[in-house]
C-alpha positions in Angstrom: -3.4 16.5 7.5 -2.9 12.8 6.8 -1.0 10.7 4.4 -2.7 7.4 3.4 -0.3 4.7 2.3 -2.2 2.2 0.2 0.0 -0.9 -0.3 -1.5 -3.2 -3.0 0.4 -6.5 -3.6 1.6 -7.8 -6.9 0.8 -4.9 -9.3 3.4 -4.0 -11.9 3.2 -1.5 -14.7 2.3 -3.7 -17.6 1.4 -3.3 -21.3 -1.8 -2.3 -22.9 -2.7 -5.9 -23.8 -5.6 -8.2 -23.1 -3.5 -10.3 -20.7 -3.2 -7.3 -18.4 -6.5 -7.0 -16.4 -5.4 -3.5 -15.3 -5.7 -2.5 -18.9 -8.7 -4.7 -19.9 -10.9 -4.0 -16.9 -12.8 -0.7 -16.6 -11.2 1.4 -13.9 -12.9 4.7 -14.3 -11.6 6.3 -11.1 -8.0 5.5 -11.9 -8.4 6.6 -15.5 -10.0 9.9 -14.4 -6.8 10.7 -12.4 -4.5 9.4 -15.1 -6.0 11.5 -17.9 -8.1 8.7 -19.4 -5.2 6.1 -19.3 -5.2 2.8 -17.4 -2.7 1.9 -14.8 0.0 0.8 -17.3 3.4 1.9 -18.3 1.9 4.4 -20.8 0.6 6.5 -17.9 4.0 6.9 -16.3 5.1 10.5 -16.0 1.6 11.9 -15.9 1.9 14.9 -13.6 -1.1 17.1 -13.0 -2.1 19.4 -10.2 -3.4 16.5 -8.1 -1.8 13.3 -9.5 1.6 11.9 -10.2 2.5 8.4 -11.4 6.1 7.2 -11.0 7.7 4.1 -12.4 9.3 2.4 -9.4 12.2 0.0 -9.5 11.5 -3.2 -7.5 14.6 -5.1 -8.5 16.8 -2.9 -6.2 20.1 -3.9 -7.9 19.7 -7.6 -6.9 19.5 -10.4 -9.5 16.3 -12.4 -9.7 12.6 -11.6 -9.7 11.4 -9.2 -7.0 9.6 -11.0 -4.1 7.1 -10.1 -1.4 9.1 -10.4 1.8 12.0 -8.2 0.8 9.9 -5.9 -1.4 7.6 -5.1 1.5 10.5 -4.8 3.9 12.0 -2.2 1.7 8.7 -0.3 1.4 8.1 -0.3 5.2 11.7 0.7 6.2 13.2 2.8 3.4 16.2 0.4 3.3 17.2 -2.0 0.6 16.1 -5.4 2.0 17.2 -7.6 -0.9 20.7 -6.1 -0.8 20.9 -6.5 3.0 19.7 -10.2 2.7 21.7 -10.9 -0.4 18.7 -12.0 -2.3 15.0 -11.5 -3.0 13.0 -13.4 -0.4 9.5 -14.5 -1.0 6.4 -14.9 1.1 6.6 -14.3 4.8 9.9 -13.0 6.2 12.3 -15.4 7.8 13.6 -14.6 11.3 16.6 -12.6 10.1 14.6 -10.4 7.8 11.8 -10.0 10.3 14.1 -8.8 13.0 15.8 -6.5 10.5 12.4 -5.0 9.8 11.3 -4.7 13.4 14.5 -2.7 14.4 13.6 0.3 12.3 10.5 0.9 10.2 7.9 3.4 9.2 6.1 3.3 12.5 9.3 4.0 14.5 10.3 6.7 12.2 7.0 8.4 12.2 6.9 8.3 16.0 10.4 9.7 16.2 9.3 12.7 14.2 6.5 13.5 16.6 3.6 12.1 14.4 1.3 9.1 14.8 0.8 6.2 12.3 -1.6 3.3 12.3 -2.3 0.1 10.4 -6.0 0.1 9.3 -6.3 -3.7 8.6 -8.3 -5.8 11.0 -7.3 -9.2 12.4 -9.3 -12.2 13.6 -8.8 -14.6 16.5 -8.5 -17.4 14.1 -5.4 -15.8 12.5 -3.5 -16.0 15.8 -4.5 -19.6 16.2 -2.8 -20.7 13.0 0.3 -22.8 13.5 2.3 -20.5 11.2 1.3 -17.4 13.2 2.2 -19.2 16.5 5.7 -19.9 15.1 6.2 -16.2 14.4 5.6 -16.4 10.7 3.7 -13.1 10.0 3.8 -10.7 7.2 6.0 -7.7 7.0 3.1 -5.4 7.6 2.1 -7.3 10.7 5.7 -7.5 12.0 6.1 -3.7 11.7 2.9 -2.7 13.4 3.6 -5.3 16.2 7.1 -3.8 16.7 5.5 -0.4 17.4 3.7 -1.7 20.5 0.3 -0.6 19.2 -2.6 -3.0 19.6 -3.9 -4.6 16.5 -7.4 -3.8 15.2 -9.7 -6.8 15.8 -13.3 -7.6 14.7 -14.8 -5.3 17.4 -13.0 -2.4 15.8 -14.0 -3.5 12.4 -17.7 -3.5 13.4 -17.3 0.0 14.8 -15.9 1.3 11.5 -12.5 1.7 13.0 -10.7 -0.8 10.7 -10.7 -2.0 7.1 -10.5 -5.7 6.3 -7.9 -6.8 3.8 -10.5 -7.7 1.2 -12.4 -4.4 1.7 -15.9 -5.9 1.5 -15.4 -8.4 4.4 -16.6 -11.2 2.2 -13.9 -13.5 3.3 -15.1 -13.2 7.0 -18.6 -14.4 6.5 -18.2 -18.1 6.8 -16.6 -18.1 10.3 -18.0 -14.8 11.4 -21.7 -14.5 10.3 -22.2 -11.5 12.5 -20.0 -9.5 10.2 -22.0 -7.9 7.4 -20.6 -7.6 3.9 -20.1 -4.0 2.8 -19.5 -2.1 -0.4 -16.0 -0.7 -1.1 -17.4 2.8 -0.7 -18.1 2.2 3.0 -14.6 0.7 3.5 -13.2 3.9 2.0 -15.2 6.0 4.5 -13.9 3.9 7.4 -10.3 4.4 6.2 -10.7 8.1 5.8 -12.2 8.3 9.3 -8.9 7.1 10.8 -7.2 10.1 9.3 -8.8 12.3 11.9 -6.7 10.7 14.6 -3.5 9.7 12.7 -0.9 11.4 10.5 -0.2 8.2 8.5 -2.8 5.5 7.8 -1.6 2.3 6.2 -3.8 -0.3 4.4 -2.7 -3.5 2.8 -4.5 -5.3 -0.1 -2.9 -8.6 -1.1 -5.5 -10.5 -3.0 -4.3 -9.1 -6.4 -1.1 -11.1 -5.9 -3.0 -14.3 -5.3 -5.2 -13.7 -8.3 -2.0 -13.2 -10.4 -0.5 -16.5 -9.2 -3.7 -18.3 -9.9 -4.0 -16.7 -13.3 -7.6 -16.2 -12.7 -8.9 -13.4 -15.0 -12.4 -13.4 -13.5 -11.3 -13.0 -10.0 -8.6 -10.5 -10.9 -11.1 -8.5 -12.8 -13.6 -8.4 -9.9 -10.8 -7.4 -7.4 -9.6 -4.6 -9.7 -13.0 -3.2 -10.2 -13.7 -3.3 -6.4 -10.3 -1.7 -5.6 -10.9 1.0 -8.2 -14.2 1.9 -6.5 -12.5 1.9 -3.1 -9.7 4.1 -4.3 -12.1 6.4 -6.1 -14.1 7.0 -2.8 -10.9 7.5 -0.8 -9.7 10.1 -3.3 -13.1 11.8 -3.4 -13.2 12.0 0.4 -9.7 13.5 0.9 -9.4 16.7 2.8 -7.7 19.6 1.0 -4.4 18.9 2.9 -4.4 15.1 2.6 -2.3 12.9 0.3 -2.6 9.3 -0.9 0.5 7.3 -1.8 -0.3 4.0 -3.5 2.6 1.5 -4.1 3.2 -2.2 -4.9 6.0 -4.5 -4.0 6.5 -6.4 -7.3 4.8 -7.1 -10.5 2.4 -10.1 -11.0 -1.3 -9.5 -11.7 -0.5 -7.3 -14.8 0.4 -10.4 -16.8 -1.9 -13.3 -16.4 0.0 -15.4 -19.0 2.4 -16.5 -16.3 2.1 -17.7 -12.6 5.3 -16.1 -11.4 6.1 -12.5 -10.4 7.4 -10.2 -13.2 10.4 -7.9 -13.4 8.2 -4.9 -14.4 8.5 -1.7 -12.4 5.7 -1.0 -10.0 3.6 2.1 -9.6 4.0 4.9 -7.1 0.8 6.8 -7.5 0.5 10.1 -5.5 -2.7 12.0 -5.4 -3.7 15.0 -3.4 -1.9 17.9 -1.7 1.5 16.4 -1.7 1.9 15.8 -5.5 4.3 18.7 -6.2 6.4 18.0 -3.1 6.5 14.3 -4.1 7.6 15.2 -7.7 10.4 17.3 -6.4 11.5 14.8 -3.9 11.6 11.9 -6.4 13.5 14.0 -8.9 16.4 14.5 -6.5 17.0 10.8 -6.2 19.3 9.1 -8.8 16.8 6.2 -9.2 13.2 6.1 -8.0 12.8 2.7 -6.3 11.0 1.2 -3.3 13.6 2.6 -0.9 12.0 6.0 -1.5 8.5 5.3 -0.1 9.1 5.7 3.6 11.3 8.7 3.2 8.7 10.2 0.9 6.0 9.8 3.6 8.2 11.5 6.1 9.0 14.3 3.7 5.4 15.0 3.1 4.7 15.2 6.8 7.6 17.6 7.3 6.4 19.8 4.4 2.9 20.0 5.9 4.3 20.9 9.4 6.4 23.6 7.8 3.4 25.1 6.0 1.3 25.0 9.2 4.0 26.7 11.2 4.2 29.4 8.6 0.5 30.0 9.1 0.7 29.6 12.8 -1.5 26.5 12.8 1.0 24.0 14.3 0.3 23.2 17.9 2.6 21.2 20.2 
């Protein structure tokens, strides 16, 4: 059994209007799971045997627009980062937030429970040569996996199908790495699913949707959304009976291309697969469903699966 955490940056639950590419663009795989409805606020509360969409508070009780650094820190720790920092913090985490994240996060908590987690995204040598990276300015997702002591997945792993690039298709790698072939989202999904044979939790980050929202680029946003829908569809199609996908975002942005900034919209928590009922019960017990619930939810799903396996005598030490 594996839980796949799909973090997609800058996606709020917006309105059914033309300025929302998540409504305007065809997303047949998402719509199939949501009963024919796009990933908008209208789909919230849909609960079927294999799919649950929750409206998720990204404000976390702190004034101002939700931002990437503290939103992602909350997702990857289960703790309220904006409250701890006294504000929503944008972009890459400053030292105080980075150290706060490194001390306790999803990877540490999964390991403490006796499970294994991994970050599927691949890295390049050029990334570590950037002045910002050398100064320690890395994303929350990078800081958390580095804190676990695990080696990062580099291009050799990508070429072996043991990693997934941030853009899914590897298109952004071609200029500097011509040996890397461009692939279809379907193959990226297969590579992600393959990691589930060795890990209990597999994490992937897709951040281009946030950039497209800031640039207010409907053409680019549309292409990204269509590609991600194809990727997600293949992931869901390839799930084993006992697997679960949890998709979440850190703040709104790309759902309203009329503005460059983030939005105050709630974000989606989309759960598909074996853990839907357990996730529904877990979320219902919390006073408010917000980003602090994501890491605890993943741990809850792992515990539920272990319990079922022990009842069937399938759990091995």
